[in-house]
N, C-alpha and C positions, 0 to 999 in steps of 0.2 A: 504517574505515569503508566499508561496503561494502552496497548492496542488490542482493538477488539477483534473477533471474527468476522470476517466479511459477511454480508448476508445480502441476496440468497448464496449458497454454496452448496452445489455447483451453480455455476449461472452461464446464461447464454449470451446476452446483449452487454450487461452492465452488471455492477455490484457496488455497493456502499460498502466502506472500510470507515470505522469510526476509532477515535483515539483520544487520549487527554493527556495534558501535562500540569504538572503540580508548580513547575518553578518557570520562570521566563528564561528561554534559552534557544539556541540554532537547533531546529528540529528538520531530520530528513524522513521521508516515508517512500520507499522505493520497490518497486516490482521487480524481481528476477525470475528468469525461466529455469527451469530444472537442471540446467548446467552451470548454474550462478551466475550468467550473464545478466547485467543490467538492463531492462525491457522499458521501463516508465519510470521516471521521478515524478512523483505526485505532490509532495511537499518539499522545499528547500528553502526554508526563510525561519526568521525569529518569530517564535510564537509567545504569547502572554499566556499564563495559567488559564486553563479552561478545557472545554468539551468540544471536540471538533469531529466533523465527518466529511467525506468526499466520495463522489462518484469516480470509478474507474469504467471506462467503456472498452476496455479489451484493446486497446490501440497501444502502438509505441511511441517513443519520445518524436518520431518524424510523422506521426499520425497514421501509420499503416496499421491494419488489423493484425493481431497477432495469432498463431495458431491455436487449436483446442490442444489442452494438456493442463499439467499440474505447474502452478506457478506459487511463488514464494514473496511475501512482502514482509519489509522490514521497517522497524521505526527506531531511529538513534536520537538522542538528544544527550550531550557530553558523554558519561561513560555508561549511561544505560542504552540497552538494546533489546528489542524484542523482534520475534519471528513468528509468523502464522503462515499456514498454505491455503491455496484455493485452487478451485479446479474450474476451467473453461470449458464449456461443452457447446458445440455448434450444431 
């Protein structure tokens, strides 16, 4: 179970987030703003063990561009949780 630091960070248009899971299970990866409000759900499904990555293009769940600033992204699977931060600069 690992959540990697996004790259690039800070980013302008998009950033890549890598993560891995050791056990099969329901996994979520979610982006939150600095107020702790969910902005974008990137992953919400059962995953097999493996290494994954995904691109976040700086949009919310409705497809609108989010403002510049600091964001947090979390990964959860069962009782495991990880948090990282990233900066969007426009």
